[in-house]
VEXTOR-673803 format. One record per residue: residue in one letter; residue number from 1; z, y, x of N, C-alpha, C in turn. Coordinates in Angstrom, 1 decimal, padded with zeros to 4 digits. Layout:
<atoms>
ATOM  residuo  num     n.Z     n.Y     n.X    ca.Z    ca.Y    ca.X     c.Z     c.Y     c.X
ATOM        A  NUM       Z       Y       X       Z       Y       X       Z       Y       X
...
</atoms>
This chain:
<atoms>
ATOM  residuo  num     n.Z     n.Y     n.X    ca.Z    ca.Y    ca.X     c.Z     c.Y     c.X
ATOM        X    1   001.9  -016.8  -010.6   002.9  -015.8  -011.0   002.4  -014.5  -010.5
ATOM        X    2   002.6  -013.5  -011.3   002.1  -012.1  -011.0   003.3  -011.1  -011.1
ATOM        X    3   003.1  -010.0  -010.5   004.1  -009.0  -010.4   003.4  -007.6  -010.8
ATOM        X    4   003.9  -007.0  -011.8   003.3  -005.7  -012.2   004.3  -004.5  -011.8
ATOM        X    5   003.7  -003.5  -011.3   004.4  -002.3  -011.0   003.8  -001.2  -011.8
ATOM        X    6   004.6  -000.7  -012.8   004.1   000.3  -013.8   004.7   001.7  -013.5
ATOM        X    7   003.8   002.6  -013.4   004.2   004.0  -013.3   003.9   004.7  -014.6
ATOM        X    8   004.1   006.0  -014.6   003.8   006.8  -015.9   002.4   006.7  -016.4
ATOM        X    9   001.4   006.6  -015.4   000.0   006.6  -015.8  -000.8   005.4  -015.3
ATOM        X   10  -000.2   004.5  -014.6  -001.0   003.4  -014.1  -000.1   002.2  -013.8
ATOM        X   11  -000.8   001.0  -013.6  -000.1  -000.2  -013.3  -000.9  -000.9  -012.2
ATOM        X   12  -000.1  -001.4  -011.2  -000.7  -002.2  -010.1  -000.2  -003.6  -010.2
ATOM        X   13  -001.1  -004.5  -010.1  -000.7  -006.0  -010.2  -000.8  -006.6  -008.8
ATOM        X   14   000.2  -007.3  -008.4   000.2  -008.2  -007.2   000.1  -009.6  -007.8
ATOM        X   15  -000.9  -010.3  -007.5  -001.2  -011.6  -008.2  -000.2  -012.7  -007.8
ATOM        X   16   000.2  -012.8  -006.5   001.1  -013.8  -006.1   001.8  -013.4  -004.7
ATOM        X   17   002.8  -014.2  -004.4   003.5  -013.9  -003.1   002.7  -014.1  -001.9
ATOM        X   18   001.5  -014.8  -002.0   000.7  -015.0  -000.8  -000.3  -013.8  -000.6
ATOM        X   19  -000.3  -012.8  -001.5  -001.2  -011.7  -001.3  -000.9  -011.0   000.0
ATOM        X   20  -002.0  -010.7   000.8  -001.8  -010.1   002.1  -001.0  -008.8   002.2
ATOM        X   21  -001.0  -008.0   001.1  -000.3  -006.8   001.1   001.2  -007.0   001.4
ATOM        X   22   001.7  -008.1   000.9   003.2  -008.3   001.0   003.6  -008.6   002.5
ATOM        X   23   002.6  -009.0   003.3   002.9  -009.4   004.7   002.8  -008.1   005.6
ATOM        X   24   002.3  -007.0   005.1   002.0  -005.9   005.9   003.2  -005.4   006.7
ATOM        X   25   004.3  -005.1   006.1   005.4  -004.6   006.9   005.7  -005.4   008.2
ATOM        X   26   005.7  -006.7   008.0   006.0  -007.6   009.1   004.9  -007.6   010.2
ATOM        X   27   003.6  -007.7   009.7   002.5  -007.7   010.6   002.3  -006.4   011.3
ATOM        X   28   002.7  -005.3   010.7   002.6  -004.0   011.4   003.9  -003.5   012.0
ATOM        X   29   004.9  -004.3   011.9   006.2  -004.1   012.5   006.8  -002.7   012.0
ATOM        X   30   006.8  -002.5   010.7   007.3  -001.3   010.1   008.4  -001.7   009.1
ATOM        X   31   009.6  -001.3   009.3   010.7  -001.6   008.4   010.5  -000.9   007.0
ATOM        X   32   010.5  -001.7   005.9   010.2  -001.2   004.6   011.2  -001.8   003.6
ATOM        X   33   012.4  -001.4   003.6   013.4  -002.0   002.7   013.0  -002.0   001.2
ATOM        X   34   012.5  -000.9   000.7   012.1  -000.8  -000.7   010.9  -001.6  -001.0
ATOM        X   35   009.9  -001.6  -000.1   008.8  -002.5  -000.3   009.2  -004.0  -000.2
ATOM        X   36   010.2  -004.3   000.6   010.6  -005.7   000.7   011.2  -006.2  -000.6
ATOM        X   37   011.8  -005.3  -001.4   012.3  -005.7  -002.7   011.2  -006.3  -003.6
ATOM        X   38   010.0  -005.9  -003.4   008.9  -006.5  -004.2   008.8  -007.9  -003.9
ATOM        X   39   008.8  -008.3  -002.6   008.7  -009.7  -002.2   010.0  -010.4  -002.6
ATOM        X   40   011.1  -009.8  -002.3   012.4  -010.5  -002.5   012.7  -010.7  -004.0
ATOM        X   41   012.3  -009.8  -004.8   012.6  -010.0  -006.3   011.3  -010.1  -007.1
ATOM        X   42   010.4  -010.9  -006.5   009.0  -011.1  -007.2   009.1  -011.6  -008.6
ATOM        X   43   010.1  -012.5  -008.8   010.2  -013.1  -010.1   011.2  -012.4  -011.1
ATOM        X   44   011.6  -011.2  -010.7   012.6  -010.5  -011.5   012.0  -009.2  -012.1
ATOM        X   45   012.8  -008.5  -012.9   012.4  -007.2  -013.4   013.4  -006.2  -012.9
ATOM        X   46   013.0  -005.0  -012.5   013.9  -004.0  -012.0   013.1  -002.6  -012.0
ATOM        X   47   013.9  -001.5  -011.8   013.3  -000.2  -011.7   013.6   000.4  -010.4
ATOM        X   48   012.7   001.2  -009.9   012.9   002.0  -008.7   012.8   003.5  -009.1
ATOM        X   49   013.8   004.2  -008.8   013.8   005.6  -009.2   014.5   006.5  -008.1
ATOM        X   50   014.4   007.8  -008.3   015.1   008.7  -007.4   014.8   008.6  -005.9
ATOM        X   51   015.9   008.6  -005.1   015.7   008.5  -003.7   015.0   007.2  -003.2
ATOM        X   52   015.3   006.1  -003.9   014.7   004.8  -003.6   013.1   004.9  -003.8
ATOM        X   53   012.8   005.6  -004.9   011.3   005.7  -005.2   010.6   006.6  -004.1
ATOM        X   54   011.3   007.7  -003.8   010.7   008.5  -002.7   010.7   007.8  -001.4
ATOM        X   55   011.7   006.9  -001.1   011.6   006.1   000.1   010.4   005.1   000.0
ATOM        X   56   010.2   004.5  -001.1   009.1   003.6  -001.3   007.8   004.3  -001.1
ATOM        X   57   007.6   005.5  -001.6   006.4   006.3  -001.4   006.2   006.6   000.1
ATOM        X   58   007.3   006.9   000.8   007.2   007.1   002.2   006.8   005.8   003.0
ATOM        X   59   007.4   004.7   002.6   007.0   003.4   003.2   005.6   003.1   003.0
ATOM        X   60   005.1   003.3   001.8   003.7   003.1   001.5   002.8   004.0   002.3
ATOM        X   61   003.1   005.2   002.5   002.4   006.1   003.3   002.3   005.6   004.8
ATOM        X   62   003.4   005.2   005.3   003.4   004.7   006.7   002.6   003.4   006.8
ATOM        X   63   002.7   002.5   005.8   001.9   001.3   005.8   000.5   001.6   005.8
ATOM        X   64   000.1   002.5   004.9  -001.3   002.9   004.8  -001.9   003.5   006.1
ATOM        X   65  -001.1   004.4   006.7  -001.5   005.0   007.9  -001.7   004.0   009.0
ATOM        X   66  -000.7   003.1   009.2  -000.7   002.0   010.2  -001.9   001.0   010.0
ATOM        X   67  -002.1   000.7   008.7  -003.1  -000.2   008.3  -004.5   000.4   008.7
ATOM        X   68  -004.7   001.6   008.3  -006.0   002.3   008.7  -006.2   002.3   010.2
ATOM        X   69  -005.1   002.7   010.9  -005.3   002.7   012.4  -005.6   001.4   013.0
ATOM        X   70  -005.0   000.3   012.5  -005.3  -001.0   013.0  -006.7  -001.4   012.6
ATOM        X   71  -007.1  -001.2   011.4  -008.5  -001.6   011.0  -009.5  -000.8   011.8
ATOM        X   72  -009.3   000.5   012.0  -010.2   001.3   012.8  -010.3   000.8   014.3
ATOM        X   73  -009.2   000.4   014.8  -009.1  -000.2   016.2  -009.9  -001.5   016.2
ATOM        X   74  -009.7  -002.3   015.2  -010.5  -003.6   015.1  -012.0  -003.3   015.1
ATOM        X   75  -012.4  -002.4   014.2  -013.8  -002.1   014.0  -014.4  -001.6   015.3
ATOM        X   76  -013.6  -000.7   016.0  -014.1  -000.1   017.2  -014.2  -001.2   018.3
ATOM        X   77  -013.2  -002.1   018.4  -013.3  -003.1   019.4  -014.4  -004.1   019.2
ATOM        X   78  -014.8  -004.3   017.9  -015.9  -005.2   017.6  -017.3  -004.5   017.7
ATOM        X   79  -017.2  -003.2   018.1  -018.5  -002.4   018.2  -019.2  -002.2   016.9
ATOM        X   80  -018.5  -002.2   015.8  -019.1  -002.0   014.5  -019.5  -000.5   014.2
ATOM        X   81  -018.9   000.4   015.0  -019.2   001.8   014.8  -019.6   002.4   016.1
ATOM        X   82  -020.8   002.8   016.2  -021.3   003.2   017.5  -021.7   004.7   017.6
ATOM        X   83  -021.5   005.4   016.5  -021.8   006.9   016.5  -021.0   007.6   017.6
ATOM        X   84  -021.6   008.6   018.2  -020.8   009.4   019.2  -020.2   010.6   018.5
ATOM        X   85  -020.7   011.1   017.5  -020.2   012.3   016.8  -018.9   011.9   016.1
ATOM        X   86  -017.8   012.6   016.4  -016.5   012.2   015.9  -016.4   012.3   014.4
ATOM        X   87  -017.1   013.2   013.8  -017.1   013.4   012.3  -017.8   012.2   011.7
ATOM        X   88  -019.0   011.8   012.3  -019.7   010.7   011.7  -018.9   009.4   011.9
ATOM        X   89  -018.2   009.2   013.0  -017.4   008.0   013.3  -016.3   008.0   012.2
ATOM        X   90  -015.6   009.1   012.0  -014.5   009.1   011.1  -015.0   008.8   009.7
ATOM        X   91  -016.1   009.3   009.3  -016.7   009.1   008.0  -017.1   007.6   007.8
ATOM        X   92  -017.7   007.0   008.8  -018.0   005.6   008.8  -016.8   004.7   008.7
ATOM        X   93  -015.8   005.0   009.6  -014.5   004.2   009.5  -013.9   004.3   008.1
ATOM        X   94  -013.9   005.5   007.6  -013.2   005.8   006.3  -014.0   005.0   005.2
ATOM        X   95  -015.3   005.0   005.2  -016.0   004.2   004.2  -015.8   002.7   004.3
ATOM        X   96  -015.7   002.2   005.5  -015.4   000.8   005.6  -014.0   000.4   005.2
ATOM        X   97  -013.0   001.1   005.7  -011.6   000.8   005.5  -011.3   001.0   004.0
ATOM        X   98  -011.8   002.0   003.3  -011.5   002.2   001.9  -012.0   001.1   001.0
ATOM        X   99  -012.9   000.3   001.5  -013.4  -000.9   000.6  -012.6  -002.1   000.8
ATOM        X  100  -011.6  -002.1   001.8  -010.8  -003.2   002.0  -009.8  -003.4   000.8
ATOM        X  101  -009.7  -004.6   000.3  -008.8  -004.8  -000.9  -007.3  -004.5  -000.6
ATOM        X  102  -006.8  -004.7   000.6  -005.4  -004.3   000.9  -005.3  -002.8   000.8
ATOM        X  103  -006.3  -002.1   001.4  -006.2  -000.6   001.4  -006.3  -000.1   000.0
ATOM        X  104  -007.1  -000.7  -000.8  -007.3  -000.3  -002.2  -005.9  -000.4  -003.0
ATOM        X  105  -005.3  -001.6  -002.7  -004.0  -001.8  -003.4  -002.9  -000.9  -002.9
ATOM        X  106  -002.9  -000.6  -001.6  -001.9   000.3  -001.1  -002.1   001.7  -001.7
ATOM        X  107  -003.3   002.2  -001.8  -003.6   003.5  -002.4  -003.2   003.5  -003.8
ATOM        X  108  -003.4   002.4  -004.5  -003.0   002.4  -006.0  -001.5   002.4  -006.1
ATOM        X  109  -000.8   001.7  -005.2   000.7   001.7  -005.3   001.2   003.1  -004.9
ATOM        X  110   000.6   003.8  -003.9   001.0   005.1  -003.6   000.8   006.1  -004.7
ATOM        X  111  -000.3   006.0  -005.4  -000.6   006.9  -006.5   000.4   006.6  -007.6
ATOM        X  112   000.7   005.4  -007.9   001.7   005.1  -008.9   003.0   005.7  -008.6
ATOM        X  113   003.5   005.6  -007.3   004.7   006.2  -006.9   004.7   007.7  -007.0
ATOM        X  114   003.6   008.3  -006.5   003.5   009.8  -006.6   003.5   010.3  -008.0
ATOM        X  115   002.9   009.6  -008.9   002.9   010.0  -010.3   004.3   010.0  -010.9
ATOM        X  116   005.1   008.9  -010.5   006.4   008.8  -011.0   007.3   009.9  -010.4
ATOM        X  117   007.2   010.1  -009.1   008.0   011.1  -008.5   007.7   012.5  -009.1
ATOM        X  118   006.4   012.8  -009.3   006.0   014.1  -009.9   006.6   014.3  -011.3
ATOM        X  119   006.6   013.2  -012.0   007.0   013.3  -013.4   008.5   013.1  -013.6
ATOM        X  120   009.2   012.9  -012.4   010.7   012.6  -012.5   011.0   011.3  -013.2
ATOM        X  121   010.2   010.4  -013.1   010.4   009.1  -013.8   010.6   008.0  -012.8
ATOM        X  122   010.7   006.8  -013.3   010.9   005.6  -012.4   009.6   004.8  -012.5
ATOM        X  123   009.5   003.8  -011.6   008.5   002.8  -011.7   009.2   001.5  -012.2
ATOM        X  124   008.6   000.8  -013.0   009.1  -000.4  -013.6   008.4  -001.6  -012.9
ATOM        X  125   009.2  -002.5  -012.4   008.6  -003.7  -011.7   009.0  -004.9  -012.5
ATOM        X  126   008.0  -005.7  -012.7   008.3  -006.9  -013.6   007.5  -008.1  -013.1
ATOM        X  127   008.2  -009.2  -012.8   007.6  -010.4  -012.5   007.3  -011.2  -013.7
ATOM        X  128   006.2  -012.0  -013.7   005.9  -012.8  -014.9   005.4  -014.2  -014.5
</atoms>
């Protein structure tokens, strides 16, 4: 079963309820009521608009920020980035984290929400 989130210019697909992105709020201990609707109503169709859409965009921003911080901390503790120059370190961290599938999906969801907010439209969520 899949779940599509459609904005004005893009669609993001979550393949199933076991996808790691859906566990993020709990794993990162960040309350995300709008994001939780995706898990809770995975087999349904609904729209998110207005204040709820802006709240979802904010939740996605916080998730993305916390996810990046956790991944950077993990990479650092594993000694995977050894550069002393802070600009080089940030660039290396960014390159590694941006290739992570969860990060890619979070950014796509955030872009979808931003497009809808900018256009004054809703996002349509549909389980299949």
